[in-house]
C-alpha positions as CSV (number, residue, x, y, z in Angstrom):
1,M,-55.5,-34.0,66.7
2,N,-52.7,-32.4,64.6
3,T,-50.1,-30.6,66.7
4,Y,-50.6,-27.3,64.9
5,E,-54.3,-27.5,65.5
6,E,-53.7,-28.2,69.2
7,R,-51.5,-25.1,69.4
8,I,-54.1,-22.9,67.6
9,K,-56.7,-24.3,70.0
10,N,-54.5,-23.2,72.9
11,V,-54.2,-19.6,71.5
12,V,-58.0,-19.5,71.1
13,E,-58.5,-20.5,74.7
14,F,-55.9,-17.9,75.7
15,M,-57.9,-15.2,73.9
16,E,-61.1,-16.4,75.6
17,T,-59.5,-16.0,79.0
18,H,-57.3,-12.9,78.5
19,Y,-59.4,-10.8,76.0
20,P,-60.0,-7.9,78.5
21,K,-56.2,-7.3,78.5
22,E,-54.2,-5.5,75.9
23,L,-53.0,-8.3,73.6
24,K,-50.6,-7.8,70.8
25,L,-49.8,-10.2,68.0
26,K,-46.6,-11.3,69.7
27,D,-48.5,-12.2,72.9
28,L,-50.8,-14.4,70.9
29,A,-47.9,-16.0,69.0
30,Q,-46.1,-16.7,72.3
31,S,-49.2,-18.4,73.8
32,A,-49.1,-20.9,70.9
33,C,-45.3,-21.2,70.8
34,F,-45.1,-19.8,67.2
35,S,-42.8,-17.2,65.8
36,V,-44.5,-13.9,65.2
37,Y,-43.5,-13.9,61.6
38,H,-45.5,-17.0,60.7
39,F,-48.1,-17.1,63.4
40,A,-50.8,-15.1,61.7
41,R,-50.5,-17.1,58.5
42,I,-50.9,-20.5,60.3
43,F,-53.8,-19.2,62.4
44,Q,-55.7,-18.0,59.4
45,L,-55.1,-21.2,57.5
46,I,-56.5,-23.3,60.3
47,T,-59.4,-21.1,61.5
48,G,-60.3,-19.2,58.4
49,T,-59.8,-15.8,60.0
50,T,-57.0,-13.6,61.3
51,P,-56.0,-13.7,65.0
52,I,-56.8,-10.0,65.4
53,K,-60.3,-10.4,63.9
54,Y,-60.9,-13.4,66.0
55,L,-59.9,-11.6,69.1
56,K,-62.1,-8.6,68.2
57,D,-65.0,-11.0,67.8
58,V,-64.4,-12.6,71.2
59,R,-64.5,-9.1,72.8
60,L,-67.6,-8.1,70.9
61,K,-69.4,-11.4,71.9
62,N,-68.6,-10.8,75.5
63,A,-69.6,-7.1,75.3
64,A,-72.9,-8.0,73.7
65,A,-73.6,-10.4,76.5
66,L,-72.9,-7.7,79.1
67,L,-75.1,-5.2,77.4
68,I,-78.0,-7.7,77.3
69,Q,-77.6,-9.3,80.7
70,T,-76.4,-6.4,82.9
71,D,-77.0,-2.7,83.6
72,M,-73.2,-2.0,83.3
73,P,-72.6,1.5,81.7
74,V,-71.6,1.3,78.0
75,T,-68.2,2.9,78.7
76,E,-67.5,0.3,81.4
77,V,-68.5,-2.5,79.1
78,A,-66.1,-1.2,76.4
79,L,-63.2,-1.0,78.8
80,S,-63.9,-4.3,80.6
81,T,-63.9,-6.2,77.3
82,G,-60.6,-4.9,76.0
83,F,-61.5,-1.9,73.9
84,G,-59.2,1.1,74.4
85,S,-61.9,3.7,73.8
86,I,-65.6,4.1,73.6
87,S,-65.3,5.4,70.0
88,S,-63.5,2.3,68.7
89,F,-66.0,0.1,70.7
90,N,-69.1,1.9,69.1
91,A,-67.6,1.7,65.6
92,S,-66.7,-2.0,65.9
93,F,-70.0,-2.9,67.5
94,K,-72.0,-1.1,64.8
95,S,-70.0,-2.7,62.0
96,R,-70.4,-6.2,63.4
97,F,-74.0,-6.1,64.6
98,G,-75.7,-3.3,62.6
99,V,-76.6,-1.3,65.8
100,T,-74.7,0.7,68.3
101,P,-74.5,-0.5,72.0
102,V,-76.9,2.3,73.0
103,E,-79.4,1.3,70.3
104,L,-79.2,-2.3,71.4
105,R,-80.0,-1.2,75.0
106,G,-82.8,0.9,73.6
107,G,-84.5,-2.1,72.0
108,K,-83.4,-1.6,68.4
109,E,-82.0,-5.0,67.3
110,S,-81.9,-4.6,63.5
111,N,-79.9,-7.7,62.4
112,F,-78.3,-8.1,65.8
113,Q,-79.8,-11.5,66.5
114,E,-78.7,-13.0,63.2
115,A,-75.2,-11.6,63.4
116,F,-74.8,-12.7,67.1
117,G,-76.1,-16.2,66.2
118,K,-73.6,-16.6,63.4
119,M,-70.8,-15.4,65.8
120,Q,-71.9,-18.0,68.3
121,E,-71.8,-20.8,65.7
122,A,-68.3,-19.7,64.7
123,D,-66.9,-19.8,68.2
124,A,-64.8,-22.9,67.7
125,P,-62.0,-22.8,65.0
126,A,-62.6,-24.7,61.9
127,H,-60.4,-27.7,62.6
128,G,-61.9,-29.5,59.6
129,H,-58.7,-29.8,57.6
130,T,-57.4,-33.4,57.3
131,L,-53.7,-32.8,57.3
132,N,-52.6,-36.3,57.8
133,K,-53.7,-38.0,54.6
134,S,-50.9,-40.3,53.6
135,L,-51.2,-39.6,49.9
136,V,-50.9,-35.8,50.3
137,K,-48.0,-36.3,52.7
138,R,-46.1,-38.6,50.3
139,V,-46.7,-36.1,47.4
140,W,-45.4,-33.2,49.4
141,N,-42.4,-35.2,50.6
142,M,-41.5,-36.0,47.0
143,N,-41.6,-32.3,46.1
144,V,-40.1,-30.5,49.2
145,S,-36.5,-30.9,50.4
146,V,-34.8,-29.3,53.4
147,K,-31.5,-27.6,52.4
148,E,-28.8,-25.7,54.3
149,F,-28.0,-22.2,52.9
150,S,-25.0,-20.0,53.6
151,P,-25.7,-16.3,54.3
152,K,-26.0,-14.3,51.1
153,R,-24.9,-10.7,50.7
154,V,-27.2,-8.9,48.3
155,G,-28.0,-5.6,46.7
156,Y,-31.7,-4.8,46.6
157,F,-34.6,-2.5,45.8
158,R,-37.7,-2.4,47.9
159,H,-41.3,-2.3,46.7
160,T,-44.2,-1.4,48.9
161,G,-47.6,-2.5,47.6
162,S,-49.3,-5.5,46.1
163,Y,-47.1,-8.6,45.6
164,L,-48.7,-8.9,42.1
165,D,-47.2,-5.5,41.1
166,T,-43.5,-6.1,41.7
167,G,-42.5,-6.0,38.0
168,A,-41.4,-2.4,37.9
169,N,-39.2,-2.9,41.0
170,W,-37.5,-5.9,39.3
171,Q,-36.8,-3.7,36.3
172,R,-35.2,-1.1,38.6
173,L,-32.9,-3.9,40.0
174,L,-32.1,-5.2,36.5
175,G,-31.2,-1.7,35.3
176,W,-28.8,-1.3,38.3
177,V,-27.4,-4.8,37.7
178,A,-26.6,-4.0,34.0
179,K,-25.1,-0.6,34.9
180,N,-22.7,-2.2,37.4
181,G,-21.8,-5.3,35.4
182,L,-23.3,-7.8,37.8
183,F,-24.8,-10.2,35.3
184,R,-22.9,-13.5,35.8
185,P,-23.7,-17.2,35.8
186,S,-23.4,-17.6,39.6
187,A,-25.7,-14.6,40.4
188,E,-29.0,-15.4,42.1
189,F,-32.1,-13.2,41.8
190,I,-34.0,-13.5,45.0
191,G,-37.4,-12.1,46.1
192,I,-38.0,-11.5,49.8
193,S,-41.6,-11.3,51.0
194,L,-41.5,-9.3,54.3
195,D,-45.2,-9.4,55.1
196,D,-48.0,-11.9,55.0
197,P,-50.4,-10.7,52.3
198,E,-53.3,-12.4,54.0
199,T,-53.0,-10.3,57.1
200,T,-51.3,-7.1,55.8
201,E,-53.2,-4.5,53.7
202,D,-52.3,-4.9,50.0
203,D,-50.7,-1.5,49.7
204,A,-48.5,-2.1,52.8
205,C,-46.8,-5.3,51.7
206,R,-43.0,-5.0,51.4
207,H,-41.0,-7.0,48.8
208,D,-37.3,-6.8,48.2
209,A,-35.9,-7.6,44.7
210,C,-32.3,-8.8,45.4
211,I,-29.2,-10.0,43.6
212,T,-26.3,-11.8,45.2
213,L,-23.0,-10.0,45.1
214,P,-19.6,-11.3,44.1
215,E,-16.9,-11.6,46.7
216,G,-14.9,-8.4,47.0
217,F,-17.7,-6.2,45.6
218,N,-17.2,-2.6,46.8
219,E,-20.6,-1.4,47.9
220,A,-19.4,2.1,48.7
221,E,-18.5,2.6,45.0
222,H,-21.9,1.3,43.7
223,T,-24.7,3.6,44.7
224,G,-28.4,3.4,44.0
225,A,-29.2,0.1,45.6
226,S,-29.5,-0.8,49.3
227,Y,-27.5,-3.7,50.8
228,Q,-28.3,-6.5,53.3
229,T,-27.2,-10.0,54.3
230,L,-29.8,-12.7,54.0
231,P,-29.5,-15.2,56.8
232,G,-28.4,-18.7,56.2
233,G,-29.7,-21.9,57.8
234,S,-32.3,-24.6,57.0
235,Y,-34.9,-23.9,54.4
236,A,-37.7,-26.0,53.1
237,V,-37.4,-25.7,49.3
238,Y,-40.3,-26.3,46.8
239,R,-39.8,-25.9,43.1
240,F,-42.6,-23.7,41.8
241,H,-43.6,-23.3,38.1
242,D,-46.7,-21.4,37.3
243,T,-48.1,-17.9,36.9
244,I,-47.1,-15.5,39.7
245,D,-50.7,-15.2,41.0
246,K,-50.6,-18.9,42.0
247,L,-47.6,-18.3,44.3
248,L,-49.8,-17.4,47.3
249,L,-51.6,-20.8,46.9
250,A,-48.2,-22.6,46.9
251,F,-47.3,-20.8,50.2
252,R,-50.7,-21.7,51.7
253,S,-50.3,-25.4,50.8
254,L,-46.8,-25.6,52.1
255,Y,-47.8,-24.1,55.5
256,L,-51.0,-26.1,55.8
257,Q,-50.2,-29.4,54.2
258,W,-46.5,-30.0,54.4
259,L,-45.2,-28.1,57.4
260,P,-47.5,-29.6,60.2
261,E,-46.4,-33.2,59.3
262,S,-42.8,-32.4,58.4
263,G,-41.1,-32.5,61.8
264,Y,-40.1,-28.8,61.3
265,E,-41.6,-25.5,62.2
266,A,-41.1,-22.1,60.6
267,D,-38.9,-19.5,62.3
268,D,-38.6,-15.7,62.1
269,R,-36.3,-15.5,59.0
270,P,-38.2,-14.2,56.0
271,V,-39.3,-16.4,53.1
272,M,-37.3,-16.3,49.9
273,E,-38.1,-16.9,46.2
274,I,-35.0,-17.8,44.3
275,N,-35.9,-17.0,40.7
276,L,-34.7,-19.4,38.0
277,N,-36.2,-17.4,35.0
278,N,-37.7,-14.1,34.0
279,P,-41.5,-14.6,33.7
280,A,-41.5,-11.8,31.0
281,D,-39.4,-14.1,28.8
282,D,-41.6,-17.1,29.3
283,P,-44.2,-17.9,26.5
284,E,-46.9,-18.4,29.1
285,H,-45.5,-15.8,31.5
286,K,-44.9,-18.4,34.1
287,S,-42.4,-18.0,37.0
288,R,-39.9,-20.8,37.8
289,C,-38.5,-20.3,41.2
290,D,-37.5,-22.1,44.4
291,V,-39.9,-21.2,47.2
292,C,-37.8,-21.3,50.4
293,I,-39.4,-21.3,53.9
294,P,-37.0,-20.9,56.8
295,V,-37.5,-23.9,59.2
296,R,-36.0,-25.4,62.3
297,K,-36.6,-28.8,63.9
298,S,-39.7,-29.0,66.0
């Protein structure tokens, strides 16, 4: 079994044992020895669902069993299976099974049996991915290299919302760059994705549009942008050339097909996209960039 799959299996077993307790994403990540930043993405790629949704289903499955098999009061069932309040328990139960806990006790099953049966079938994570195919491994190794980067001081503007709608924010950055005379051959335009779009609501995803700054740049004299230092270290670099909507697929493939067999694992530094063109100037509106995933030796 693949090492990543083993670690995800361990976190699933951790959920099955500790679901009555208050569990946060960091607790689940620690149980699988993953960094919090990348854990949810890897969990979803392997199981097909998010860790929070999987944990909620574990709690609902056990709550349903208690409702059917015991006379335990509904409030006690809710609290003993990890729900913080009876209102959240009722809402989650009704959404998942089509009936409230009280209605189930009263004999109204609606589509409960069908929903509960599907949940039982989905108990085990879908470890169906074959990650060790030699051809896939060779292709990825031909297209991914691990490079060492120095820290980068950048000016940036932040966008909160869909990663597909960052164009206006890049225009803000470009206007500021032009105003301050920062266009130069050595400048790097870097996108920083601060949230996982597969586990964060679309309108809550944060993205920084950055430009590297020349040495000696006086930040106090150039207002309008924010400033930060991007950490250096080892990054797995993949050259991407396609429309921006395909970028998420590239990330998924890197995490699922390259990373588990690479001898590396992702750490808590954010991912970077070092842009090599302006998609607006491309005849096919394609983006050319280096996708950079922060890694450390396993």
